[in-house]
C-alpha positions as CSV (number, residue, x, y, z in Angstrom):
1,M,-79.0,10.8,85.3
2,R,-82.2,8.8,85.3
3,R,-82.6,6.2,88.0
4,Y,-85.2,3.4,87.8
5,W,-86.5,1.1,90.4
6,S,-83.6,-1.4,90.5
7,G,-84.4,-2.3,94.1
8,L,-87.8,-3.4,93.1
9,G,-86.8,-5.6,90.2
10,L,-88.6,-3.4,87.7
11,A,-87.6,-3.2,84.0
12,A,-86.4,0.1,82.6
13,V,-89.3,2.2,81.4
14,V,-89.7,2.0,77.6
15,A,-92.0,3.9,75.3
16,V,-95.2,2.3,74.4
17,A,-97.6,2.9,71.6
18,G,-101.3,2.2,71.3
19,C,-101.0,-0.8,69.1
20,G,-103.9,-3.2,69.1
21,L,-106.2,-0.7,70.8
22,G,-108.0,0.7,67.8
23,E,-107.8,4.3,66.5
24,T,-105.6,6.6,68.6
25,G,-106.1,10.3,68.9
26,Q,-106.5,13.0,71.4
27,Q,-110.3,13.1,70.9
28,A,-110.6,9.8,72.8
29,A,-110.6,11.3,76.3
30,A,-111.6,9.2,79.2
31,P,-115.3,9.3,80.3
32,D,-116.5,12.0,82.7
33,A,-117.2,10.3,86.0
34,T,-117.9,11.3,89.5
35,V,-118.0,8.0,91.5
36,T,-120.1,7.3,94.5
37,G,-121.4,4.1,95.9
38,E,-120.7,1.4,98.5
39,V,-117.3,-0.2,98.6
40,K,-118.0,-3.9,98.2
41,G,-117.6,-6.7,95.8
42,K,-114.5,-8.0,93.9
43,V,-111.7,-5.7,92.6
44,T,-108.5,-6.6,90.9
45,L,-105.1,-5.0,91.6
46,Q,-102.1,-5.4,89.3
47,T,-98.5,-4.7,90.3
48,W,-95.3,-4.8,88.5
49,A,-92.6,-7.3,89.6
50,L,-93.2,-7.1,93.3
51,K,-93.4,-10.8,93.9
52,P,-91.8,-12.6,95.6
53,K,-89.6,-10.0,97.3
54,F,-92.5,-7.8,98.5
55,T,-95.3,-10.4,98.7
56,A,-95.7,-10.1,102.5
57,Y,-95.9,-6.3,102.3
58,V,-98.5,-6.2,99.4
59,Q,-100.6,-9.0,100.9
60,G,-100.6,-7.1,104.2
61,V,-101.9,-4.0,102.5
62,I,-104.6,-6.1,100.8
63,D,-105.6,-7.8,104.1
64,G,-105.9,-4.4,105.8
65,F,-108.2,-3.1,103.0
66,E,-110.4,-6.2,103.2
67,R,-110.6,-5.8,107.0
68,K,-111.6,-2.1,106.6
69,H,-114.2,-3.1,103.9
70,P,-115.6,-6.5,104.9
71,G,-117.7,-6.8,101.7
72,V,-114.7,-6.5,99.4
73,T,-112.5,-9.2,97.9
74,V,-109.2,-8.2,96.2
75,E,-107.6,-10.3,93.6
76,W,-103.9,-9.5,93.3
77,L,-102.1,-10.0,90.0
78,D,-98.4,-9.4,89.7
79,Q,-96.6,-9.3,86.3
80,P,-92.9,-10.0,85.6
81,G,-90.7,-7.0,84.9
82,E,-89.8,-8.1,81.4
83,G,-92.4,-7.2,78.8
84,Y,-94.8,-5.5,81.2
85,S,-95.8,-2.7,78.8
86,D,-96.7,-5.3,76.2
87,K,-98.7,-7.2,78.8
88,V,-100.7,-4.1,79.7
89,L,-101.4,-3.3,76.1
90,S,-102.6,-6.8,75.5
91,Q,-104.9,-6.7,78.5
92,A,-106.3,-3.4,77.3
93,A,-106.8,-4.7,73.8
94,G,-108.6,-7.8,75.1
95,G,-110.8,-5.9,77.5
96,S,-109.2,-7.5,80.5
97,L,-107.4,-4.5,82.0
98,P,-107.5,-4.9,85.8
99,D,-109.5,-2.5,87.9
100,V,-106.4,-0.9,89.4
101,T,-103.0,-1.2,87.6
102,N,-99.5,0.0,88.4
103,L,-98.6,2.2,85.5
104,P,-95.7,4.7,85.3
105,P,-96.8,7.8,83.3
106,E,-95.2,6.6,80.1
107,F,-97.3,3.4,80.2
108,A,-100.5,5.2,81.0
109,L,-100.4,7.6,78.0
110,P,-101.6,5.2,75.3
111,L,-104.4,4.0,77.5
112,V,-105.4,7.6,78.2
113,K,-105.6,8.2,74.4
114,Q,-108.0,5.3,74.1
115,G,-110.3,6.5,76.9
116,L,-109.4,3.4,79.0
117,L,-108.3,5.2,82.2
118,L,-110.5,7.0,84.7
119,D,-109.9,10.7,85.3
120,V,-109.4,10.3,89.1
121,S,-109.5,14.1,89.7
122,K,-113.2,14.0,88.7
123,A,-114.0,10.7,90.4
124,D,-112.0,11.7,93.5
125,P,-111.3,15.5,93.7
126,G,-109.0,15.2,96.7
127,V,-106.2,13.8,94.6
128,T,-105.0,17.2,93.6
129,D,-104.7,18.4,97.2
130,E,-103.4,15.4,99.0
131,Y,-100.5,14.3,96.7
132,V,-97.3,16.2,95.8
133,S,-98.0,18.4,92.8
134,G,-95.2,16.9,90.7
135,G,-96.6,13.4,91.1
136,V,-100.1,14.6,90.2
137,A,-98.7,16.5,87.2
138,A,-97.0,13.4,86.0
139,Y,-100.4,11.9,85.2
140,T,-101.7,14.9,83.3
141,Y,-101.2,14.9,79.5
142,A,-101.1,17.5,76.8
143,G,-104.4,17.6,75.0
144,F,-106.4,15.9,77.8
145,Q,-108.2,17.3,80.7
146,G,-107.8,15.4,84.0
147,V,-105.5,13.3,86.1
148,Y,-105.1,9.6,85.1
149,G,-103.3,8.1,88.1
150,Y,-102.6,8.2,91.8
151,P,-98.9,8.9,92.4
152,W,-97.6,5.9,94.4
153,Y,-93.9,5.9,95.1
154,L,-91.3,8.4,94.0
155,N,-87.6,9.1,93.6
156,T,-85.4,12.0,92.6
157,D,-81.7,12.8,92.2
158,V,-79.3,14.8,94.3
159,N,-75.6,15.7,93.6
160,Y,-72.8,13.6,95.0
161,W,-69.2,14.9,95.3
162,N,-66.0,13.1,96.1
163,S,-64.7,15.3,98.9
164,E,-61.2,13.8,98.9
165,L,-60.6,14.6,95.2
166,M,-62.1,18.1,95.5
167,T,-59.9,18.9,98.5
168,R,-56.8,17.5,96.9
169,Y,-57.2,19.5,93.8
170,G,-58.1,22.9,95.1
171,L,-61.9,22.8,95.6
172,D,-64.0,23.2,98.8
173,P,-66.4,20.2,99.1
174,K,-68.5,22.4,101.5
175,K,-69.1,24.8,98.6
176,P,-69.9,22.6,95.6
177,P,-71.2,24.1,92.4
178,A,-74.8,25.3,92.6
179,D,-75.3,26.0,88.9
180,F,-73.8,25.3,85.5
181,D,-71.5,28.3,85.4
182,E,-70.0,27.3,88.8
183,L,-69.7,23.7,87.6
184,V,-67.6,24.7,84.6
185,A,-65.4,27.0,86.8
186,Q,-64.7,24.4,89.3
187,A,-64.2,21.7,86.6
188,R,-61.5,24.0,85.2
189,T,-59.8,24.3,88.6
190,L,-59.8,20.6,89.2
191,K,-58.5,19.8,85.7
192,D,-55.7,22.3,86.1
193,K,-54.7,21.1,89.6
194,S,-54.9,17.4,88.7
195,G,-53.1,17.8,85.4
196,G,-56.1,16.4,83.6
197,K,-56.1,13.1,85.6
198,V,-59.4,13.7,87.3
199,Y,-62.7,15.3,86.0
200,L,-65.6,17.0,87.6
201,M,-67.8,17.1,84.5
202,S,-68.2,13.7,82.9
203,R,-71.5,13.4,81.0
204,K,-73.1,14.9,77.9
205,P,-76.2,17.2,78.3
206,E,-79.6,15.7,78.0
207,L,-83.1,17.2,77.4
208,G,-83.4,17.7,81.2
209,D,-80.4,20.0,81.0
210,L,-82.2,22.1,78.4
211,V,-85.2,22.3,80.7
212,Q,-82.9,23.7,83.5
213,A,-81.7,26.3,81.0
214,G,-85.3,27.5,80.5
215,V,-86.0,25.7,77.2
216,K,-89.5,24.5,76.5
217,L,-89.3,21.0,75.0
218,M,-92.8,20.6,73.5
219,S,-95.7,22.7,72.3
220,D,-98.6,23.1,74.7
221,D,-100.8,20.6,72.8
222,G,-98.0,18.0,72.8
223,T,-97.9,17.6,69.0
224,R,-94.4,18.9,68.2
225,F,-91.0,19.4,69.8
226,T,-89.8,22.9,70.4
227,F,-86.3,22.6,71.9
228,N,-84.4,24.1,69.0
229,T,-84.1,27.5,70.6
230,P,-81.2,30.0,70.9
231,E,-81.0,29.1,74.7
232,A,-80.6,25.4,73.9
233,A,-77.9,26.3,71.3
234,A,-76.1,28.4,73.8
235,L,-76.0,25.6,76.3
236,L,-74.6,23.1,73.7
237,D,-72.0,25.7,72.7
238,E,-70.9,26.0,76.4
239,Y,-70.5,22.2,76.5
240,R,-68.6,22.3,73.3
241,A,-66.2,24.9,74.7
242,A,-65.8,22.8,77.9
243,F,-65.1,19.7,75.9
244,K,-62.6,21.5,73.7
245,E,-60.9,22.7,76.8
246,G,-60.5,19.2,78.1
247,L,-63.0,19.6,81.0
248,L,-64.8,16.3,80.0
249,P,-63.3,12.9,79.2
250,R,-62.4,12.6,75.5
251,D,-64.5,9.5,75.1
252,V,-67.6,11.0,76.7
253,L,-69.2,11.3,73.2
254,T,-68.6,7.7,72.2
255,D,-70.9,4.6,72.6
256,T,-68.1,2.8,74.5
257,Y,-68.0,5.5,77.3
258,A,-67.9,3.8,80.7
259,G,-70.4,6.2,82.2
260,N,-70.5,8.9,84.8
261,A,-71.6,6.8,87.7
262,K,-69.1,4.0,87.1
263,L,-66.2,6.5,86.9
264,F,-67.4,8.2,90.1
265,N,-67.5,4.8,91.9
266,E,-63.9,4.1,90.6
267,G,-62.7,7.4,92.0
268,T,-61.7,9.1,88.7
269,V,-64.6,11.5,88.5
270,A,-65.6,13.8,91.4
271,W,-69.3,14.4,90.7
272,T,-72.3,12.2,89.9
273,T,-76.0,12.3,90.5
274,G,-78.2,9.6,91.9
275,G,-81.2,8.8,94.1
276,G,-81.4,9.6,97.8
277,N,-80.0,6.1,98.7
278,H,-76.9,6.3,96.4
279,I,-74.4,6.5,99.3
280,T,-76.0,3.4,100.9
281,S,-75.5,1.4,97.7
282,L,-72.1,2.8,97.2
283,A,-71.1,1.5,100.6
284,V,-71.6,-2.0,99.2
285,D,-69.8,-1.3,95.9
286,N,-67.0,0.8,97.2
287,P,-66.9,1.0,101.0
288,S,-63.8,3.1,101.1
289,L,-65.3,5.8,98.9
290,A,-68.7,6.1,100.6
291,P,-67.5,8.0,103.7
292,K,-65.9,10.6,101.5
293,V,-69.0,11.5,99.5
294,V,-70.8,14.8,100.2
295,P,-74.3,15.3,99.0
296,S,-75.9,18.6,97.8
297,P,-79.3,19.4,96.3
298,A,-79.9,19.0,92.6
299,M,-79.1,22.0,90.5
300,G,-82.3,23.7,89.3
301,T,-85.6,21.7,89.2
302,P,-85.1,18.2,90.7
303,P,-86.0,15.4,88.3
304,L,-89.0,13.3,89.4
305,Y,-89.3,9.5,88.8
306,V,-92.8,8.2,89.4
307,Q,-94.8,5.0,89.8
308,G,-98.5,5.2,90.1
309,L,-101.8,3.4,90.2
310,S,-104.4,4.0,87.5
311,V,-108.1,3.0,87.5
312,S,-109.7,1.4,84.5
313,S,-112.6,3.5,83.1
314,R,-114.3,0.2,82.3
315,T,-114.2,-1.1,85.8
316,K,-117.5,-2.6,87.0
317,N,-116.6,-1.6,90.6
318,A,-115.4,1.9,90.5
319,P,-116.1,2.7,94.2
320,A,-114.0,-0.3,95.4
321,A,-111.3,0.4,92.7
322,L,-110.9,4.0,93.8
323,A,-110.9,3.1,97.5
324,L,-108.2,0.5,96.9
325,A,-106.0,2.8,94.9
326,R,-106.4,5.4,97.7
327,W,-105.6,2.7,100.3
328,V,-102.4,1.5,98.7
329,T,-101.2,5.1,98.2
330,S,-102.1,6.2,101.7
331,P,-99.4,7.9,103.8
332,E,-99.2,5.0,106.2
333,N,-98.9,2.3,103.5
334,Q,-96.5,4.3,101.5
335,A,-94.3,4.9,104.5
336,A,-94.3,1.2,105.3
337,F,-93.1,0.4,101.8
338,A,-90.4,3.1,101.9
339,H,-89.0,1.5,105.0
340,L,-88.5,-1.7,103.0
341,V,-86.9,-0.1,99.9
342,A,-85.3,3.2,99.0
343,V,-88.3,5.1,97.6
344,F,-90.3,8.0,98.9
345,P,-94.0,8.5,99.5
346,S,-96.1,10.8,97.3
347,T,-98.5,12.2,99.8
348,K,-98.2,15.7,101.3
349,A,-99.1,14.3,104.7
350,S,-95.7,12.4,104.7
351,A,-93.8,15.6,104.8
352,D,-93.5,15.5,108.6
353,D,-92.6,11.8,108.9
354,P,-89.2,11.9,110.8
355,F,-88.0,8.8,108.9
356,F,-87.7,10.9,105.8
357,S,-87.4,14.4,107.2
358,K,-84.8,14.0,109.8
359,S,-81.2,13.0,109.2
360,D,-79.3,10.6,111.4
361,G,-76.2,12.8,110.9
362,T,-74.5,10.5,108.4
363,N,-73.8,11.6,104.8
364,A,-76.3,9.0,103.7
365,G,-78.9,10.4,106.1
366,E,-78.3,13.9,104.8
367,A,-78.7,12.7,101.2
368,K,-82.0,11.0,102.0
369,V,-83.4,14.2,103.6
370,M,-82.2,16.3,100.7
371,A,-83.9,14.1,98.2
372,F,-87.2,13.9,100.2
373,R,-87.4,17.6,100.7
374,S,-86.8,18.3,97.1
375,L,-89.8,16.2,96.1
376,A,-92.1,19.2,96.7
377,Q,-90.4,21.0,93.7
378,A,-89.5,17.9,91.7
379,R,-91.0,17.5,88.2
380,M,-90.7,15.0,85.3
381,L,-88.2,16.8,83.0
382,E,-88.6,14.7,79.9
383,P,-91.9,14.4,78.0
384,V,-93.7,11.1,78.4
385,V,-93.9,10.8,74.6
386,L,-90.1,10.5,74.3
387,T,-89.2,7.1,72.9
388,E,-85.9,5.3,73.1
389,A,-85.4,6.0,69.3
390,M,-85.9,9.7,70.0
391,K,-83.5,9.7,72.9
392,K,-80.8,7.9,70.8
393,L,-81.3,10.4,68.0
394,I,-81.0,13.4,70.4
395,R,-77.9,12.0,72.0
396,Q,-76.3,11.5,68.6
397,Q,-77.0,15.1,67.5
398,F,-75.9,16.5,70.8
399,A,-72.6,14.6,70.4
400,L,-72.1,16.0,66.9
401,A,-72.6,19.6,68.2
402,I,-70.3,19.2,71.2
403,S,-67.6,17.6,69.1
404,G,-67.8,20.6,66.7
405,E,-68.8,18.5,63.6
406,V,-72.0,20.5,63.2
407,S,-73.3,23.7,64.7
408,A,-75.5,23.6,67.8
409,K,-78.4,25.1,65.8
410,E,-78.0,22.5,63.0
411,A,-78.0,19.7,65.6
412,L,-81.0,20.9,67.4
413,D,-83.0,21.6,64.2
414,T,-82.2,18.0,63.0
415,A,-83.1,16.5,66.3
416,V,-86.4,18.4,66.5
417,A,-87.4,17.6,62.8
418,K,-86.6,13.9,63.2
419,C,-88.3,13.6,66.6
420,D,-91.4,15.3,65.2
421,E,-91.4,12.7,62.4
422,L,-91.1,9.9,64.8
423,L,-93.9,11.4,66.9
424,Q,-96.3,11.6,64.0
425,N,-95.5,8.0,63.1
């Protein structure tokens, strides 16, 4: 279940296209650049919806950078959450892209296609060694050589189980499911013991679930989808069997479905996924439920959610821009930010920070440590080219397959064909 940066006031990530930027295409790679030179002069930094809540923090980071480099002046721009992708595209089209810009991987892609972002792995080779591999990989793109952003702050999911419901209906919350087969088996036990009043499974599969089943979603060159495989069909068939058996709510396939997280918070579903801070937020929404929740690591590869800082390839002050991006994403400055809001730093040097790596003994503390430790293996599970239109189409086809209206193979073939069509357009 994808979690965005609600604590930061950021809008949900939406797909962007290279409109207004000229001809697109994978031939327009960013310029080769190895940057050297004195850190001085003016440099612009653009963030996404961090004012006014985090003004003091960001200004403090900027002040520290200017003290470290007395010849530098930083101009800070902060854009509202709404319409941020359009704003960035407009800046790029008008030649006014800031020197350093906060871009999630989805937003960076159209700029990479136009050669508007610097390959920071060439300009600053240390990036591949000093940041967690999943964060670096998030800023690499099929068809392009290089890394087009510094990972900034991260999040991932862990599993959350309602121990009271599990115990009441014949399950051991100390031994929650560790894979899909165990999930189905325990869902069956809970359904039988509760008389169908409570569910363990309560969401449709998504593309990330196909990845966990070993399905390759796209071709290596990123030009076509490839998830219509026998392995994907087998997983949809398993979900169809579970749905037919009554292991999922009957309305899970409808547009009016309340949602997995909401049902978990209401105590009618015994499993959900969420970020490492979910129990803390649950304590506000449902304080009686929060103490009963038990966390466990994500099944398979943990999903990775990334925000990063990219450097304009057209910057007139590359030494200062790179130094600033490095400074903002340094272990110390990232740790300070993570103390203010429930995110995790992206640097390998943060691994030993006790704030993240040591639990206070509470279930919330255990969840935070689980999430942080899993970042070393976490990866973005969905391709960055996936648009909301594609996601909606895939959900519709998956629902048809699980309901039995079409075969899993037919649903997958249709989804791949239509997503390829949308990708080409």
